[in-house]
gemmi code that builds the backbone of each chain (N, CA, C; Angstrom):
import gemmi

chains = {
    "A": [
        ("MET", (96.270, -116.055, 15.663), (95.545, -116.552, 14.489), (94.681, -115.425, 13.937)),
        ("LYS", (95.044, -114.901, 12.766), (94.325, -113.730, 12.271), (93.031, -114.119, 11.539)),
        ("ALA", (93.139, -115.153, 10.676), (91.990, -115.520, 9.846), (90.871, -116.114, 10.701)),
        ("LEU", (89.659, -115.797, 10.318), (88.507, -116.314, 11.052), (87.955, -117.543, 10.347)),
        ("PRO", (87.334, -118.482, 11.085), (86.769, -119.651, 10.423), (85.587, -119.255, 9.547)),
        ("THR", (85.543, -119.789, 8.329), (84.434, -119.466, 7.429), (83.233, -120.342, 7.795)),
        ("PRO", (82.000, -119.916, 7.445), (80.822, -120.690, 7.823), (80.850, -122.117, 7.281)),
        ("THR", (81.373, -122.293, 6.038), (81.407, -123.636, 5.448), (82.332, -124.532, 6.256)),
        ("LEU", (83.506, -124.012, 6.580), (84.460, -124.782, 7.363), (83.878, -125.099, 8.726)),
        ("ASP", (83.163, -124.156, 9.284), (82.575, -124.321, 10.599), (81.556, -125.449, 10.598)),
        ("SER", (80.830, -125.587, 9.497), (79.813, -126.638, 9.445), (80.462, -128.020, 9.369)),
        ("ILE", (81.656, -128.114, 8.773), (82.343, -129.415, 8.706), (82.984, -129.737, 10.051)),
        ("ALA", (83.492, -128.688, 10.706), (84.419, -128.889, 11.815), (83.828, -129.619, 13.013)),
        ("GLY", (82.570, -129.459, 13.278), (81.948, -130.180, 14.382), (82.044, -129.463, 15.716)),
        ("GLU", (81.853, -130.248, 16.775), (81.629, -129.688, 18.104), (82.921, -129.262, 18.800)),
        ("PHE", (84.005, -129.997, 18.535), (85.203, -129.814, 19.356), (86.348, -129.078, 18.668)),
        ("MET", (86.297, -129.026, 17.356), (87.414, -128.400, 16.645), (86.911, -127.278, 15.762)),
        ("GLN", (87.823, -126.449, 15.325), (87.494, -125.512, 14.254), (88.639, -125.489, 13.252)),
        ("PHE", (88.291, -125.276, 11.999), (89.289, -125.226, 10.945), (89.492, -123.764, 10.565)),
        ("VAL", (90.717, -123.314, 10.663), (91.024, -121.923, 10.348), (91.893, -121.880, 9.093)),
        ("ALA", (91.401, -121.179, 8.078), (92.177, -121.066, 6.832), (93.412, -120.224, 7.109)),
        ("LEU", (94.577, -120.767, 6.767), (95.829, -120.045, 7.003), (96.091, -119.082, 5.847)),
        ("PRO", (96.784, -117.980, 6.111), (97.140, -117.073, 5.011), (97.919, -117.841, 3.952)),
        ("GLN", (97.509, -117.685, 2.689), (98.044, -118.554, 1.634), (99.501, -118.242, 1.255)),
        ("GLY", (99.896, -116.989, 1.389), (101.283, -116.610, 1.087), (101.695, -117.044, -0.312)),
        ("PRO", (102.903, -117.589, -0.452), (103.342, -117.998, -1.784), (102.787, -119.350, -2.218)),
        ("MET", (102.046, -120.045, -1.333), (101.538, -121.380, -1.679), (100.368, -121.277, -2.654)),
        ("ARG", (100.281, -122.264, -3.550), (99.233, -122.229, -4.559), (97.936, -122.866, -4.065)),
        ("THR", (98.042, -123.629, -2.995), (96.861, -124.335, -2.477), (96.554, -123.846, -1.067)),
        ("PRO", (95.296, -123.917, -0.648), (94.978, -123.446, 0.706), (95.498, -124.410, 1.770)),
        ("ALA", (95.681, -123.886, 2.972), (96.093, -124.713, 4.111), (95.205, -124.340, 5.293)),
        ("TYR", (94.925, -125.314, 6.123), (94.034, -125.083, 7.267), (94.709, -125.530, 8.546)),
        ("SER", (94.468, -124.748, 9.574), (94.958, -125.122, 10.888), (93.776, -125.726, 11.656)),
        ("ILE", (94.026, -126.816, 12.354), (92.976, -127.442, 13.166), (93.180, -126.975, 14.599)),
        ("VAL", (92.177, -126.305, 15.133), (92.311, -125.691, 16.455), (91.214, -126.242, 17.364)),
        ("SER", (91.571, -126.547, 18.598), (90.554, -127.044, 19.533), (89.670, -125.873, 19.964)),
        ("ARG", (88.366, -126.108, 19.984), (87.434, -125.028, 20.331), (87.601, -124.592, 21.782)),
        ("ARG", (87.866, -125.572, 22.652), (87.901, -125.249, 24.076), (89.132, -124.432, 24.457)),
        ("GLU", (90.322, -124.941, 24.055), (91.561, -124.288, 24.517), (92.200, -123.401, 23.461)),
        ("GLN", (91.622, -123.392, 22.252), (92.204, -122.633, 21.135), (93.646, -123.068, 20.881)),
        ("ARG", (93.900, -124.373, 21.061), (95.243, -124.905, 20.844), (95.291, -125.546, 19.460)),
        ("GLU", (96.419, -125.371, 18.781), (96.545, -125.944, 17.449), (96.853, -127.441, 17.552)),
        ("LEU", (96.076, -128.247, 16.844), (96.219, -129.708, 16.939), (96.907, -130.312, 15.721)),
        ("GLY", (96.866, -129.586, 14.621), (97.470, -130.110, 13.395), (97.139, -129.223, 12.225)),
        ("GLN", (97.498, -129.687, 11.051), (97.215, -128.903, 9.833), (96.712, -129.823, 8.734)),
        ("VAL", (95.903, -129.251, 7.860), (95.531, -129.925, 6.617), (96.083, -129.066, 5.503)),
        ("ARG", (96.975, -129.632, 4.727), (97.555, -128.875, 3.617), (97.948, -129.815, 2.488)),
        ("PHE", (98.331, -129.223, 1.382), (98.678, -130.016, 0.206), (100.017, -130.719, 0.441)),
        ("TYR", (100.055, -132.000, 0.088), (101.288, -132.777, 0.233), (101.771, -133.113, -1.178)),
        ("PRO", (102.786, -132.393, -1.653), (103.176, -132.528, -3.064), (103.549, -133.958, -3.454)),
        ("ARG", (104.142, -134.705, -2.518), (104.586, -136.051, -2.878), (103.395, -136.940, -3.282)),
        ("TRP", (102.269, -136.741, -2.623), (101.071, -137.525, -2.962), (100.175, -136.780, -3.955)),
        ("ARG", (100.506, -135.548, -4.259), (99.675, -134.689, -5.099), (98.239, -134.661, -4.585)),
        ("ALA", (98.120, -134.507, -3.286), (96.788, -134.487, -2.650), (96.892, -133.763, -1.321)),
        ("PHE", (95.752, -133.380, -0.780), (95.743, -132.788, 0.555), (95.908, -133.905, 1.578)),
        ("ALA", (96.562, -133.588, 2.685), (96.785, -134.595, 3.719), (96.694, -133.940, 5.086)),
        ("PHE", (96.626, -134.793, 6.096), (96.500, -134.338, 7.475), (97.849, -134.501, 8.169)),
        ("PHE", (98.333, -133.415, 8.757), (99.614, -133.415, 9.480), (99.326, -133.171, 10.964)),
        ("PRO", (99.249, -134.223, 11.768), (98.942, -134.005, 13.192), (100.160, -133.488, 13.954)),
        ("TYR", (99.900, -132.766, 15.019), (100.996, -132.294, 15.864), (101.292, -133.334, 16.938)),
        ("ASN", (102.431, -133.150, 17.565), (102.856, -134.065, 18.620), (101.906, -133.982, 19.825)),
        ("LEU", (101.711, -135.120, 20.473), (100.920, -135.208, 21.713), (99.469, -134.746, 21.537)),
        ("THR", (98.884, -135.103, 20.427), (97.463, -134.783, 20.210), (96.668, -136.093, 20.174)),
        ("VAL", (95.398, -135.993, 20.538), (94.512, -137.161, 20.555), (93.257, -136.799, 19.771)),
        ("TYR", (92.744, -137.758, 18.982), (91.569, -137.492, 18.148), (90.491, -138.530, 18.400)),
        ("SER", (89.291, -138.045, 18.574), (88.156, -138.960, 18.699), (87.696, -139.345, 17.304)),
        ("SER", (86.785, -140.289, 17.264), (86.259, -140.757, 15.971), (85.565, -139.615, 15.221)),
        ("ASP", (84.793, -138.787, 15.943), (84.096, -137.645, 15.313), (85.086, -136.650, 14.715)),
        ("CYS", (86.155, -136.394, 15.474), (87.162, -135.441, 14.994), (87.824, -135.974, 13.729)),
        ("LEU", (88.133, -137.277, 13.726), (88.760, -137.869, 12.542), (87.852, -137.742, 11.329)),
        ("LEU", (86.559, -137.949, 11.568), (85.601, -137.861, 10.470), (85.539, -136.431, 9.917)),
        ("SER", (85.572, -135.443, 10.816), (85.552, -134.040, 10.375), (86.796, -133.729, 9.538)),
        ("ILE", (87.957, -134.204, 10.009), (89.204, -133.933, 9.281), (89.167, -134.642, 7.933)),
        ("TYR", (88.639, -135.868, 7.951), (88.509, -136.613, 6.686), (87.669, -135.809, 5.692)),
        ("ARG", (86.552, -135.250, 6.191), (85.656, -134.488, 5.303), (86.376, -133.287, 4.691)),
        ("LEU", (87.156, -132.597, 5.540), (87.890, -131.425, 5.043), (88.905, -131.843, 3.964)),
        ("VAL", (89.659, -132.907, 4.256), (90.683, -133.363, 3.307), (90.024, -133.812, 2.002)),
        ("ALA", (88.933, -134.583, 2.130), (88.253, -135.094, 0.932), (87.665, -133.945, 0.114)),
        ("ASP", (87.059, -132.970, 0.793), (86.479, -131.811, 0.097), (87.545, -131.039, -0.665)),
        ("GLU", (88.690, -130.826, 0.005), (89.761, -130.056, -0.638), (90.317, -130.807, -1.844)),
        ("ASN", (90.438, -132.127, -1.704), (90.935, -132.924, -2.838), (89.976, -132.834, -4.010)),
        ("GLU", (88.682, -132.907, -3.694), (87.668, -132.853, -4.747), (87.690, -131.489, -5.436)),
        ("ARG", (87.793, -130.433, -4.601), (87.797, -129.076, -5.161), (89.005, -128.859, -6.063)),
        ("ARG", (90.133, -129.458, -5.662), (91.366, -129.300, -6.439), (91.223, -129.941, -7.813)),
        ("LEU", (90.426, -131.002, -7.861), (90.291, -131.722, -9.121), (89.249, -131.114, -10.053)),
        ("MET", (88.462, -130.180, -9.534), (87.406, -129.592, -10.360), (87.849, -128.258, -10.951)),
        ("VAL", (87.251, -127.906, -12.079), (87.530, -126.590, -12.659), (86.900, -125.538, -11.756)),
        ("GLY", (87.717, -124.661, -11.230), (87.206, -123.640, -10.322), (87.053, -122.306, -11.018)),
        ("PRO", (86.423, -121.318, -10.366), (86.251, -120.004, -10.981), (87.578, -119.336, -11.334)),
        ("GLU", (88.631, -119.668, -10.547), (89.942, -119.062, -10.844), (90.482, -119.577, -12.182)),
        ("HIS", (90.201, -120.875, -12.486), (90.624, -121.422, -13.783), (89.863, -120.739, -14.919)),
        ("VAL", (88.546, -120.614, -14.713), (87.693, -120.024, -15.757), (88.165, -118.607, -16.071)),
        ("ASP", (88.394, -117.808, -15.019), (88.853, -116.417, -15.210), (90.173, -116.382, -15.961)),
        ("GLN", (91.104, -117.239, -15.499), (92.445, -117.224, -16.112), (92.380, -117.637, -17.574)),
        ("ILE", (91.592, -118.673, -17.872), (91.499, -119.146, -19.268), (90.879, -118.060, -20.149)),
        ("ARG", (89.817, -117.415, -19.649), (89.163, -116.357, -20.450), (90.132, -115.196, -20.711)),
        ("ARG", (90.906, -114.848, -19.663), (91.882, -113.761, -19.807), (92.935, -114.124, -20.865)),
        ("LEU", (93.426, -115.366, -20.764), (94.460, -115.807, -21.713), (93.898, -115.906, -23.127)),
        ("MET", (92.619, -116.319, -23.225), (92.006, -116.410, -24.553), (91.893, -115.026, -25.189)),
        ("ARG", (91.539, -114.035, -24.359), (91.454, -112.665, -24.881), (92.821, -112.191, -25.356)),
        ("ARG", (93.877, -112.554, -24.576), (95.236, -112.140, -24.961), (95.700, -112.860, -26.219)),
        ("ALA", (95.314, -114.127, -26.321), (95.790, -114.932, -27.449), (95.044, -114.613, -28.744)),
        ("PHE", (93.732, -114.454, -28.627), (92.932, -114.348, -29.861), (92.317, -112.959, -30.063)),
        ("GLY", (92.540, -112.062, -29.134), (91.999, -110.708, -29.281), (90.680, -110.548, -28.548)),
        ("ASP", (90.341, -109.274, -28.316), (89.182, -108.936, -27.487), (87.882, -108.845, -28.293)),
        ("SER", (88.018, -108.830, -29.626), (86.855, -108.612, -30.497), (85.963, -109.859, -30.522)),
        ("PRO", (84.703, -109.698, -30.984), (83.816, -110.867, -31.107), (84.408, -111.937, -32.022)),
        ("ALA", (85.082, -111.486, -33.099), (85.704, -112.454, -34.012), (86.813, -113.224, -33.295)),
        ("GLY", (87.572, -112.507, -32.465), (88.647, -113.142, -31.689), (88.090, -114.170, -30.719)),
        ("SER", (86.985, -113.778, -30.070), (86.346, -114.685, -29.119), (85.871, -115.951, -29.841)),
        ("LYS", (85.335, -115.736, -31.053), (84.853, -116.862, -31.855), (86.015, -117.803, -32.183)),
        ("ARG", (87.145, -117.170, -32.582), (88.342, -117.973, -32.910), (88.821, -118.743, -31.674)),
        ("GLY", (88.770, -118.084, -30.511), (89.190, -118.704, -29.255), (88.381, -119.960, -28.945)),
        ("TYR", (87.043, -119.827, -29.067), (86.200, -120.976, -28.752), (86.330, -122.070, -29.812)),
        ("ALA", (86.599, -121.670, -31.047), (86.855, -122.662, -32.099), (88.133, -123.444, -31.774)),
        ("TRP", (89.144, -122.717, -31.265), (90.412, -123.356, -30.859), (90.161, -124.359, -29.721)),
        ("LEU", (89.325, -123.935, -28.771), (89.004, -124.797, -27.623), (88.284, -126.068, -28.087)),
        ("ARG", (87.365, -125.869, -29.050), (86.609, -127.016, -29.572), (87.541, -127.975, -30.325)),
        ("THR", (88.463, -127.401, -31.098), (89.366, -128.234, -31.903), (90.295, -129.047, -31.005)),
        ("HIS", (90.863, -128.379, -29.982), (91.888, -129.059, -29.187), (91.324, -129.854, -28.010)),
        ("PHE", (90.213, -129.419, -27.464), (89.708, -130.089, -26.255), (88.277, -130.624, -26.402)),
        ("HIS", (87.676, -130.431, -27.556), (86.337, -130.964, -27.838), (85.288, -130.480, -26.842)),
        ("VAL", (85.412, -129.244, -26.408), (84.399, -128.654, -25.515), (83.995, -127.283, -26.059)),
        ("GLY", (82.756, -126.887, -25.736), (82.251, -125.613, -26.219), (82.459, -124.468, -25.243)),
        ("SER", (82.714, -124.804, -23.971), (82.938, -123.749, -22.973), (83.987, -124.216, -21.960)),
        ("VAL", (84.501, -123.250, -21.197), (85.568, -123.557, -20.236), (85.052, -124.486, -19.131)),
        ("HIS", (83.795, -124.297, -18.734), (83.226, -125.117, -17.654), (83.162, -126.594, -18.031)),
        ("GLU", (83.016, -126.857, -19.330), (82.888, -128.252, -19.777), (84.201, -129.021, -19.678)),
        ("LEU", (85.300, -128.320, -19.361), (86.587, -129.010, -19.249), (86.570, -130.038, -18.122)),
        ("GLY", (85.775, -129.782, -17.096), (85.571, -130.776, -16.031), (86.629, -130.784, -14.958)),
        ("THR", (87.856, -131.155, -15.305), (88.871, -131.296, -14.260), (89.896, -130.163, -14.310)),
        ("ALA", (90.471, -129.904, -13.152), (91.483, -128.853, -13.048), (92.708, -129.208, -13.885)),
        ("ARG", (92.944, -130.502, -14.028), (94.095, -130.952, -14.804), (93.964, -130.511, -16.273)),
        ("ARG", (92.764, -130.697, -16.811), (92.534, -130.276, -18.204), (92.600, -128.757, -18.310)),
        ("ALA", (92.077, -128.073, -17.302), (92.164, -126.609, -17.304), (93.624, -126.180, -17.338)),
        ("GLY", (94.467, -126.886, -16.603), (95.905, -126.612, -16.592), (96.516, -126.795, -17.969)),
        ("GLN", (96.070, -127.855, -18.676), (96.575, -128.096, -20.040), (96.194, -126.940, -20.962)),
        ("VAL", (94.934, -126.487, -20.828), (94.457, -125.367, -21.658), (95.317, -124.135, -21.386)),
        ("ILE", (95.571, -123.874, -20.112), (96.356, -122.689, -19.735), (97.754, -122.768, -20.340)),
        ("ARG", (98.369, -123.943, -20.236), (99.726, -124.117, -20.799), (99.725, -123.895, -22.311)),
        ("MET", (98.727, -124.500, -22.985), (98.679, -124.367, -24.453), (98.395, -122.933, -24.871)),
        ("LEU", (97.514, -122.248, -24.107), (97.216, -120.851, -24.439), (98.462, -119.980, -24.288)),
        ("ARG", (99.268, -120.276, -23.271), (100.507, -119.514, -23.081), (101.438, -119.707, -24.275)),
        ("GLU", (101.475, -120.953, -24.778), (102.308, -121.222, -25.968), (101.792, -120.421, -27.167)),
        ("VAL", (100.455, -120.390, -27.297), (99.842, -119.638, -28.409), (100.218, -118.167, -28.289)),
        ("ILE", (100.168, -117.624, -27.073), (100.513, -116.205, -26.858), (101.979, -115.967, -27.194)),
        ("GLN", (102.839, -116.918, -26.790), (104.275, -116.769, -27.078), (104.543, -116.764, -28.575)),
        ("ARG", (103.846, -117.667, -29.291), (104.024, -117.722, -30.742), (103.487, -116.446, -31.392)),
        ("GLY", (102.386, -115.947, -30.827), (101.833, -114.670, -31.272), (101.183, -114.684, -32.638)),
        ("ASP", (100.780, -115.876, -33.130), (100.182, -115.937, -34.469), (98.658, -116.027, -34.432)),
        ("ALA", (98.085, -116.190, -33.264), (96.646, -116.440, -33.202), (95.820, -115.162, -33.341)),
        ("ARG", (96.446, -114.004, -33.085), (95.701, -112.745, -33.160), (95.351, -112.392, -34.597)),
        ("ARG", (96.241, -112.901, -35.501), (95.991, -112.611, -36.912), (94.851, -113.494, -37.406)),
        ("PRO", (93.830, -112.923, -38.038), (92.747, -113.763, -38.541), (93.236, -114.652, -39.677)),
        ("ALA", (92.643, -115.825, -39.776), (93.020, -116.751, -40.853), (92.681, -116.122, -42.203)),
        ("MET", (93.507, -116.365, -43.199), (93.303, -115.760, -44.516), (92.583, -116.730, -45.452)),
        ("ARG", (91.688, -116.163, -46.187), (91.018, -116.975, -47.217), (91.961, -117.137, -48.404)),
        ("PRO", (91.696, -118.103, -49.298), (92.557, -118.248, -50.465), (92.576, -117.001, -51.355)),
        ("ASP", (91.465, -116.198, -51.298), (91.442, -114.989, -52.128), (92.171, -113.808, -51.472)),
        ("GLY", (92.810, -114.035, -50.297), (93.595, -112.988, -49.667), (92.832, -112.145, -48.670)),
        ("ARG", (91.500, -112.352, -48.542), (90.730, -111.584, -47.579), (90.718, -112.317, -46.225)),
        ("ALA", (90.559, -111.565, -45.190), (90.544, -112.189, -43.855), (89.252, -112.973, -43.664)),
        ("ALA", (89.385, -114.183, -43.167), (88.190, -114.984, -42.898), (87.490, -114.443, -41.672)),
        ("ARG", (86.167, -114.506, -41.623), (85.425, -113.961, -40.472), (85.302, -115.018, -39.398)),
    ],
    "B": [
        ("MET", (107.425, -156.779, 16.751), (105.970, -156.904, 16.920), (105.570, -158.361, 16.774)),
        ("LYS", (105.047, -158.955, 17.873), (104.732, -160.376, 17.830), (103.377, -160.637, 17.156)),
        ("ALA", (102.397, -159.819, 17.522), (101.032, -160.063, 17.017), (100.933, -159.772, 15.529)),
        ("LEU", (100.149, -160.589, 14.864), (99.955, -160.408, 13.416), (98.605, -159.756, 13.157)),
        ("PRO", (98.454, -159.056, 12.024), (97.145, -158.462, 11.738), (96.107, -159.547, 11.494)),
        ("THR", (94.955, -159.413, 12.103), (93.888, -160.406, 11.926), (93.161, -160.118, 10.612)),
        ("PRO", (92.481, -161.128, 10.030), (91.779, -160.887, 8.757), (90.741, -159.770, 8.858)),
        ("THR", (90.035, -159.690, 10.012), (89.008, -158.657, 10.166), (89.653, -157.271, 10.113)),
        ("LEU", (90.742, -157.131, 10.849), (91.434, -155.838, 10.864), (91.984, -155.516, 9.481)),
        ("ASP", (92.444, -156.548, 8.813), (93.006, -156.369, 7.479), (91.956, -155.836, 6.509)),
        ("ARG", (90.718, -156.280, 6.716), (89.626, -155.842, 5.835), (89.374, -154.342, 6.013)),
        ("ILE", (89.477, -153.873, 7.254), (89.219, -152.452, 7.522), (90.386, -151.589, 7.061)),
        ("ALA", (91.599, -152.138, 7.194), (92.797, -151.296, 7.117), (93.036, -150.630, 5.766)),
        ("GLY", (92.591, -151.251, 4.698), (92.742, -150.614, 3.392), (94.092, -150.881, 2.759)),
        ("GLU", (94.414, -150.029, 1.795), (95.536, -150.305, 0.903), (96.894, -149.983, 1.521)),
        ("PHE", (96.937, -148.936, 2.337), (98.236, -148.430, 2.774), (98.562, -148.711, 4.237)),
        ("LEU", (97.549, -149.007, 5.024), (97.766, -149.197, 6.458), (97.566, -150.645, 6.837)),
        ("GLN", (98.126, -151.011, 7.997), (97.706, -152.256, 8.633), (97.557, -152.006, 10.119)),
        ("PHE", (96.577, -152.668, 10.695), (96.309, -152.510, 12.121), (96.794, -153.776, 12.818)),
        ("VAL", (97.695, -153.600, 13.750), (98.241, -154.746, 14.474), (97.767, -154.670, 15.917)),
        ("ALA", (97.061, -155.717, 16.361), (96.579, -155.747, 17.747), (97.775, -155.914, 18.671)),
        ("LEU", (97.880, -155.047, 19.647), (99.017, -155.119, 20.573), (98.685, -156.093, 21.702)),
        ("PRO", (99.703, -156.734, 22.281), (99.443, -157.646, 23.398), (98.724, -156.906, 24.521)),
        ("GLN", (97.647, -157.519, 25.009), (96.769, -156.821, 25.973), (97.238, -157.091, 27.410)),
        ("VAL", (98.350, -156.498, 27.787), (98.902, -156.735, 29.120), (98.335, -155.697, 30.084)),
        ("ALA", (97.712, -156.167, 31.149), (97.186, -155.302, 32.216), (96.231, -154.232, 31.704)),
        ("ARG", (95.586, -154.500, 30.597), (94.602, -153.537, 30.070), (93.308, -154.284, 29.831)),
        ("ARG", (92.209, -153.603, 30.024), (90.923, -154.263, 29.827), (90.417, -154.103, 28.395)),
        ("THR", (90.993, -153.156, 27.687), (90.546, -152.900, 26.310), (91.706, -153.117, 25.334)),
        ("PRO", (91.389, -153.519, 24.104), (92.490, -153.746, 23.139), (93.105, -152.448, 22.621)),
        ("SER", (94.341, -152.554, 22.199), (95.033, -151.413, 21.569), (95.571, -151.873, 20.219)),
        ("TYR", (95.650, -150.952, 19.301), (96.133, -151.309, 17.967), (97.232, -150.357, 17.535)),
        ("SER", (98.217, -150.948, 16.924), (99.276, -150.139, 16.343), (98.932, -149.936, 14.864)),
        ("ILE", (99.012, -148.708, 14.408), (98.746, -148.412, 12.994), (100.088, -148.350, 12.290)),
        ("ARG", (100.257, -149.237, 11.331), (101.555, -149.332, 10.657), (101.397, -149.164, 9.147)),
        ("SER", (102.440, -148.652, 8.553), (102.408, -148.495, 7.095), (102.665, -149.866, 6.468)),
        ("ARG", (101.920, -150.200, 5.422), (102.120, -151.494, 4.757), (103.458, -151.532, 4.033)),
        ("ARG", (103.866, -150.360, 3.555), (105.064, -150.336, 2.714), (106.341, -150.573, 3.520)),
        ("ASP", (106.541, -149.749, 4.574), (107.816, -149.886, 5.299), (107.637, -150.347, 6.748)),
        ("ASP", (106.426, -150.733, 7.107), (106.127, -151.277, 8.429), (106.450, -150.292, 9.574)),
        ("SER", (106.551, -149.024, 9.267), (106.816, -148.056, 10.333), (105.522, -147.747, 11.078)),
        ("GLU", (105.647, -147.458, 12.359), (104.452, -147.169, 13.159), (104.025, -145.722, 12.941)),
        ("LEU", (102.739, -145.542, 12.657), (102.221, -144.203, 12.359), (101.362, -143.649, 13.483)),
        ("GLY", (100.892, -144.538, 14.341), (100.047, -144.078, 15.443), (99.465, -145.241, 16.199)),
        ("LEU", (98.616, -144.920, 17.165), (97.969, -145.946, 17.987), (96.489, -145.656, 18.081)),
        ("VAL", (95.705, -146.714, 18.170), (94.298, -146.556, 18.540), (94.135, -147.300, 19.849)),
        ("THR", (93.805, -146.582, 20.865), (93.702, -147.196, 22.184), (92.592, -146.523, 22.994)),
        ("TRP", (92.253, -147.129, 24.114), (91.201, -146.577, 24.981), (91.735, -145.331, 25.669)),
        ("TYR", (90.935, -144.282, 25.650), (91.344, -143.029, 26.307), (90.397, -142.819, 27.484)),
        ("PRO", (90.862, -143.115, 28.696), (89.950, -143.121, 29.858), (89.255, -141.771, 30.086)),
        ("ARG", (89.964, -140.688, 29.793), (89.372, -139.373, 30.059), (88.086, -139.154, 29.248)),
        ("TRP", (88.084, -139.653, 28.038), (86.896, -139.520, 27.179), (85.984, -140.739, 27.266)),
        ("ARG", (86.444, -141.769, 27.955), (85.743, -143.057, 28.011), (85.385, -143.514, 26.585)),
        ("ALA", (86.379, -143.481, 25.736), (86.168, -143.874, 24.333), (87.508, -144.274, 23.732)),
        ("PHE", (87.442, -144.973, 22.606), (88.672, -145.263, 21.875), (89.084, -143.989, 21.140)),
        ("ALA", (90.368, -143.762, 21.075), (90.850, -142.539, 20.411), (92.097, -142.851, 19.600)),
        ("PHE", (92.422, -141.929, 18.761), (93.565, -142.084, 17.863), (94.706, -141.186, 18.342)),
        ("PHE", (95.851, -141.798, 18.547), (97.047, -141.073, 18.990), (98.062, -141.097, 17.841)),
        ("PRO", (98.109, -140.047, 17.048), (99.059, -140.072, 15.915), (100.495, -139.856, 16.367)),
        ("HIS", (101.415, -140.416, 15.624), (102.828, -140.151, 15.909), (103.225, -138.853, 15.218)),
        ("PRO", (104.109, -138.087, 15.832), (104.555, -136.862, 15.147), (105.302, -137.256, 13.873)),
        ("LEU", (105.263, -136.402, 12.919), (105.911, -136.584, 11.613), (105.198, -137.596, 10.713)),
        ("ALA", (104.041, -138.063, 11.140), (103.269, -138.947, 10.254), (102.301, -138.087, 9.449)),
        ("VAL", (102.008, -138.521, 8.245), (101.078, -137.800, 7.375), (99.965, -138.764, 6.982)),
        ("TYR", (98.727, -138.282, 6.979), (97.589, -139.151, 6.704), (96.777, -138.634, 5.532)),
        ("SER", (96.453, -139.542, 4.631), (95.568, -139.182, 3.510), (94.125, -139.332, 3.975)),
        ("SER", (93.185, -138.876, 3.137), (91.771, -138.965, 3.526), (91.343, -140.426, 3.689)),
        ("GLY", (91.848, -141.306, 2.813), (91.502, -142.725, 2.896), (91.977, -143.335, 4.205)),
        ("CYS", (93.194, -142.977, 4.624), (93.743, -143.515, 5.874), (92.905, -143.048, 7.059)),
        ("LEU", (92.498, -141.783, 7.036), (91.682, -141.247, 8.140), (90.374, -142.017, 8.249)),
        ("LEU", (89.816, -142.348, 7.091), (88.544, -143.080, 7.079), (88.737, -144.493, 7.647)),
        ("CYS", (89.849, -145.125, 7.301), (90.135, -146.475, 7.813), (90.282, -146.448, 9.336)),
        ("ILE", (91.011, -145.468, 9.835), (91.232, -145.371, 11.283), (89.904, -145.115, 11.978)),
        ("ASN", (89.097, -144.266, 11.358), (87.777, -143.967, 11.926), (86.914, -145.234, 11.988)),
        ("ARG", (87.041, -146.052, 10.935), (86.267, -147.302, 10.887), (86.723, -148.238, 12.010)),
        ("LEU", (88.038, -148.295, 12.239), (88.561, -149.147, 13.316), (87.996, -148.700, 14.659)),
        ("ILE", (88.024, -147.400, 14.901), (87.511, -146.876, 16.175), (86.024, -147.210, 16.309)),
        ("ALA", (85.270, -147.031, 15.210), (83.823, -147.294, 15.251), (83.550, -148.765, 15.559)),
        ("GLU", (84.345, -149.656, 14.940), (84.138, -151.094, 15.182), (84.480, -151.462, 16.617)),
        ("GLU", (85.560, -150.893, 17.118), (85.972, -151.177, 18.497), (84.934, -150.657, 19.492)),
        ("LYS", (84.405, -149.491, 19.169), (83.378, -148.884, 20.028), (82.139, -149.794, 20.075)),
        ("ALA", (81.741, -150.281, 18.900), (80.557, -151.146, 18.826), (80.809, -152.433, 19.603)),
        ("ARG", (82.032, -152.990, 19.435), (82.343, -154.243, 20.127), (82.367, -154.031, 21.638)),
        ("HIS", (82.921, -152.917, 22.037), (83.005, -152.599, 23.458), (81.603, -152.496, 24.062)),
        ("ARG", (80.715, -151.854, 23.331), (79.337, -151.688, 23.823), (78.631, -153.036, 23.936)),
        ("THR", (78.848, -153.895, 22.935), (78.220, -155.227, 22.971), (78.737, -156.013, 24.171)),
        ("GLU", (80.043, -155.913, 24.415), (80.644, -156.639, 25.543), (80.056, -156.160, 26.863)),
        ("ILE", (79.920, -154.854, 26.977), (79.365, -154.297, 28.227), (77.923, -154.772, 28.411)),
        ("ALA", (77.158, -154.744, 27.331), (75.756, -155.178, 27.400), (75.673, -156.652, 27.789)),
        ("ALA", (76.583, -157.469, 27.207), (76.589, -158.908, 27.520), (76.947, -159.132, 28.983)),
        ("ARG", (77.924, -158.352, 29.472), (78.354, -158.485, 30.875), (77.212, -158.110, 31.819)),
        ("ARG", (76.494, -157.058, 31.443), (75.369, -156.625, 32.288), (74.254, -157.669, 32.287)),
        ("ALA", (74.028, -158.260, 31.118), (72.970, -159.277, 31.007), (73.331, -160.519, 31.817)),
        ("ALA", (74.629, -160.825, 31.889), (75.073, -162.026, 32.615), (74.943, -161.868, 34.129)),
        ("ARG", (74.951, -160.636, 34.599), (74.898, -160.396, 36.043), (73.570, -160.817, 36.670)),
    ],
}
model = gemmi.Model(1)
for chain_id, residues in chains.items():
    chain = gemmi.Chain(chain_id)
    for i, (resn, *xyz) in enumerate(residues, 1):
        res = gemmi.Residue()
        res.name, res.seqid = resn, gemmi.SeqId(i, " ")
        for name, pos in zip(("N", "CA", "C"), xyz):
            atom = gemmi.Atom()
            atom.name, atom.element = name, gemmi.Element(name[0])
            atom.pos, atom.b_iso = gemmi.Position(*pos), 0.0
            res.add_atom(atom)
        chain.add_residue(res)
    model.add_chain(chain)
structure = gemmi.Structure()
structure.add_model(model)
structure.setup_entities()
């Protein structure tokens, strides 16, 4: 087991178990191995279960769990589900990057980007999107805007001059 | 499975699980089978674990548990633990 338990995970894990973040590899969501503190034996995993679109607990064969251990695992699963549903820093970074690509790096481009966000999602900033699902919608729409490639051009006034 | 889920157990079990009390043959403490409501397959057991002197959860391999299910199972263990303690206290008081 190469990865070390993080302090946050350690605080959830309790007296008898530890949660070790597994190397993410090609997976888009984190996965955790549940390891017994005493014997360093793997007891199960907490990872994303696509069929339920949520994190779930996958116990290993011949394992036994006390009430405290179940509560710790529940906390980890619930926390991960909650985090998945919230707009995270990775969403914010990606949306800002895509907005720069779609609308340009200039202050006017940034203004156009936020105007686009307000028009389509009724929010003034990326953080106000609230859920990861909405952030995903923004990302998809921004990619479409980039593909079309028309957003970089400033809107034209009726007199033929570029609008600011 | 002969035993049916009791109303109390049904209240704890939640939306996806049901707890079925197993026949208590030659055991001093109750055991419960955790079954899926949808296909009635057995997902695990909650039974007394003498080594820990506590009720524990024995999951079946290849079963997957959501956070809600874990909470329900935890509630069952907590209720059984409380009942067990009350019984012991009553037995001691009767002596």
